[in-house]
N, C-alpha and C positions, 0 to 999 in steps of 0.2 A: 625288016625284023626289029622288034622292040627290045629295050634292054632286058626285059623279063625273060625273053627266049633263051638268054644266056645263063640263067640262074638255075643251078642244079643243087641238090641236097646233098651235103658234104658229111653231116654227122646228125645222128639222133641220140638223145639221152632220155632215159626214163627214170623217175623217181616215185617213190611212195611217201606220202606224209600222214602224220597223225598228230592232231593238236587238241589238247584237253581244253574244255570250255569251264569258265568260272561261274557260269549259271546255266540251268537247264535250258535248252532251246525246243520250242514246241515243233513237232512234225504232225499235223493234225492234232488228235488227243494224245499222242504219245510224246515222250521227251527223250532228248539224247544229251549226254554230257561229254562227247568228243566227236570229232569230224575226221573222217579218213579220206584220202583221195590220191590222185596221181598228178604228176606234173611231167609234161612231154615237152622237151626242148628241141627244136630244130635249127641247124645251122646250115647257111648255105655257103656256096663256093666263093662268094665275096665277103665272108665273114659275118653277114648279117644274121642276127640270132633272134628267136622268138620263143615265148613259153606260153603254154596254156595249162589251166588247172582242170583236170578231169575228175568230177566227184558226183557220181550217181548218188540221188537221194534214197539210200537203201541201207541194209544192214540190220543191226539190232538196237533196240532202244535200251533205257536205263534198267528195264525189268527183264533184259534178256529176250525180249519178245521181238519178231521180225517186224520191221517197219512195212506198213502196208498202205497201198494207196498212192504211191509216188512213183519212183523208177522201177521199171520193170526188168532192169538188168542188175546184176551185182557187181561189186568193184572187181571181184576175182575173175569174172567173165570179160570185164573191159581189159584187165591186165594180160589175160591170157591171149586175147585177140591182137592187142598191141605187140606182144612179144613175138608174134607169129607174122606180123607184117612189117615191122620196122626195118628189117634187114633189106627188104625189097625197095626202099625207098632210096638208099644210097645210090648217088650219081643220076638219080631221075630229075626230070625238069620239075620246077617249083608247081606246075600246074597239076601234078598228080595228087597234091593234097586235096584239092576241091574235087577231082574225079573220084577219089576214094571216099570222100565225104558223102557223095551221092549214092554210093554203093553199100555204105555201112547199115546194119540193122540195129546196131546199138546207138540210141539216141545221143548219149553223152559223148560217144566217140565221133559220131558224124558232125556234132556241133564243134567239137575241139578241132578236128582236122580242118573244116571250113573256116574256123575262126584263125587258125594259123595261117591259112592261105590268106586271108583279109589283112592280117597284121603285115605279113611279108611283102604284099602287093600294095600297101599303104591305101586301102580303100575304105577304111574307117575313118570317121570325121577326125579332123586336127583342130576343129574349133566347134564351139556350141552356138548354133543358130539361135536357140530360145534359152539363153543363160538362166533366166528366172524360173522357167519351168525345170530345166534339168538339173539345176543346182538345189532344188527344194528338196528337204528330206520328209519322208513319210515314216515316222515313227511306228515300230511295232509294239503294241501294247495288248496286255491280257490280264485277266483277274487273278489276283495272287502277287502281282507286281506291287512292290512297296510304293507308297506315296512319294517318297523321296526320289525313287528311280523314275517313276512316271513323270513327276514335276520337272526332272532333270532333262528327261527326253523331250518334253513339250516346250520348255523355255530356254533351253541352252544349246540346241542342236541347229540354230540358224533359222532360215526360212521355212516355215512349216505351214502348209495349206490344208492338208489331209492327213488323217491318222489311221493305220490299219489296227483294227481291234478283234482279237480272236474272241469268238463267242461259242455257244453251245458246248463248252468246256467244263462248267461248274454248274451251280444252280442258277436258275433264271434271275431271282431276286437280286443275287449279288451282282450278276453281270450287268443288270439294267442299273443298278447303283454305280458300278464301275463307269459306265458309259457317261452318266451324268457328272461323275467326278472329273472325267476328262474334259467335258464341255465347261465346267465350272472353272477349271484352271486355264483353257484355252477355248473360249468361246467362239472364236472365229473359225476353227477347223471344221472340215467336213469329215464324214465317217465312211471308210471303207471296211465294212463287217466281213468277217470270214468265219463262217460257221463249219466248214470242212464236212459238209453233208451230215450234220449232227442233230438236226431238228426233224420231227415229224412236221407235217404241214400245219397242224393245229398249234404245235409249240411255236414255229416260226411266226405265224400271224400273231399269236399272243405276245411274243416277245417284241415283234417290231411295232405293234400297236401301241407299247408303252414309251416308245422313244419319238423324238421330234422328227417327222418324216422328212422335212425339208433339209435336215442335216445329213441325211443318208445318200450317199453317192449310189451305192449298191450293196448287196449282200452276196458274198462268194459262196457258191455250193450250199444253199441254205438247207436243202431237204434230203432226208435219207433216200427217198424215191425222188429221182431227178425229174420224173414226169410231174411232180407236184410244183416245181420251181415256178412254172408260169402263172400258178394260181395266186401266188404272192402278188404278182403284179396285177392281176385282174382284180384282186380284193383290196389291194392298199395303194397300187400305183408306185410300188417301190421295185426298182430295177434288180435283177440278179446277174451275177458273173459267173463264169465257169473257170475252174482251174484244174483239179484233178481229173474231171471229165475229158479234158483234151488229151490226156495220156491213155485213155482207155482204148484197147483194140476195136471196140464197138462204136466209137465215137464218129459221127458223120457231121462235118463241119456245114455242109450245104444245108442239111435239115435243121442244125442248131440255130444258124443265123435267120432262119425264117420264123423261129418261135417269138410270139409276142412277150416282150419284157426282158429280152437279153440286153444288158447294158454294156458288158466288157468281157473280154477275153484276157485272162491272167496268164502271161507268157512266161513260162520257165524254160529258158533254152536248154538246159541241162537235161531236161526231161522229154525235150520234144524233137530235137535234131538239128540239121544243118541250117546256116544262115538262109539259104535259098528257101528251104520249107518255111521257116518263119516268115520270110518277107512275103510269100505266096499267101500264107494264112492271114498275115495283117492286111495285105491289099485286099483280100476278099472280104474280111470283116469291115474294113473301112468303106468299102462300097455299099455295104448294107447298113452304115451309120453306127457300127459297133466299135467302142473304143477297144485299144489293145494297150495293156500296161506291162512292161517288163518287170519280172520279180525274180529274186534269188531263189536258189535251192540251198541255201545255208552254206555257200561257199566261202573259202577263206579269202583273204584281201587280194590275191592275185584274180580270182574269178570275179570278185566284186567290181574290181576296176575295171576289167574287160566288159562287164555287164553295162557299166556306165556308158562305154563307148558304143556298145551295141545298140543301147537305148537311144543315144544321140542319133544314131544312123537310122534306125527302124521306126522309132516312136518318139520323134523330137518334140511333139506337143504334150507329152504325158510325163509326168514325174514317176521315175521307177520306184519300185518297193525294194529298197536294198539294205535296210536297217537291221542288220543281224550280226555286224562284226563286234559289237561291244562284249559278246559272251566270249570271244576267243582270247585265251591267255597268251598267244603269240601269233605274230603275222607270218604268213608264208613268204611274202616279199618284204625286204628290209629297205627303208629308206636310207639313202647315203648322202654324204655331202656333194657328191657329183651328181650328174643329170640322170644316170642310170640306177634303177635299184639292183638289188643283188638277192639271190635265193638265201632264204635262212636255213643253213645247213643244220641246225640244231634239231629242226623237225622233219629232215628228209633222210631217207634211206635210198641210196643209188640201187637201182635194179638192173640197168644195162646201159652200156655205152657202145654204139655202132658207128664206124667210120673214122675219118681223120681226128686226130687230137685237136681240141680248141685252145684259143689263147686265153680266154677268161669266161666267167659265167656272168657276164653283164649283158643286159639287153641292148640291142642296137635302137 
């Protein structure tokens, strides 16, 4: 019998957070000015504690319009589900977390429960096998960003090999000029373009034909009609990537991997589900020679920190796309003079505590 067999869940705590943003963050063509989510804390009978952030990418944008094309579940649905299952976790073996993750229909909750299990069983990496790749920053840039901010992102954030550029957001001429500004400031970088399905096939070809092809790693979700994506590759030799498509109920991974020109899958764990599901998707893609790149769903710093660990575990040879924290006015986790961070109680509202009283809110 292993040590894990003796571990049971002694306490569950659920919090809600809301953090204002100091600049708008793009969600496709929409924009948000605050981020809301949940924090789930689990404590074991040996006092070991772990937290996860649960933040589906849904809700309302700055114009009070429903965010479309990303998470299929609402934060309220996730909260309701959690409040109905947490009481059943008390005194249960640790393995129940992963079992429940496989049964959950809400992707953000399935990911969170499997991540909690991974943290508490210590199966996530404690070292980086490829430090150069995993420590590289992939700045997020978009037309309308000031030259000062763009320059700061490109020149002062450390090791930068690639940049992610939002396109199909404004007019084509401005965005082409913006891309060339990026390359003038940082001529060594390659481009991960993201159109969020904003171009017609003709627009996509016209746009890409104006850029240096050898600088483009891929273009994410280029076309309004996804069936047109492969035509970009056949006409220009530029590969495309899939992001939002992975979250569609109609998405068929087997079919997608057989399409010519598919260069990458952009993996947003909060939108897709458990670590086991992610691992299976990534393994299948790699067998077909398709890259997989971990990307954020605009999580706060707790979620971003965890995504770095998940990227180290599942995609160690790719630099993840996690450059969204600069817009947050406050962290969810506070750095302390001790080894363990603490929850930022200023942005948290306690929702429920179940089980034995805990000693502290420090992570083990």
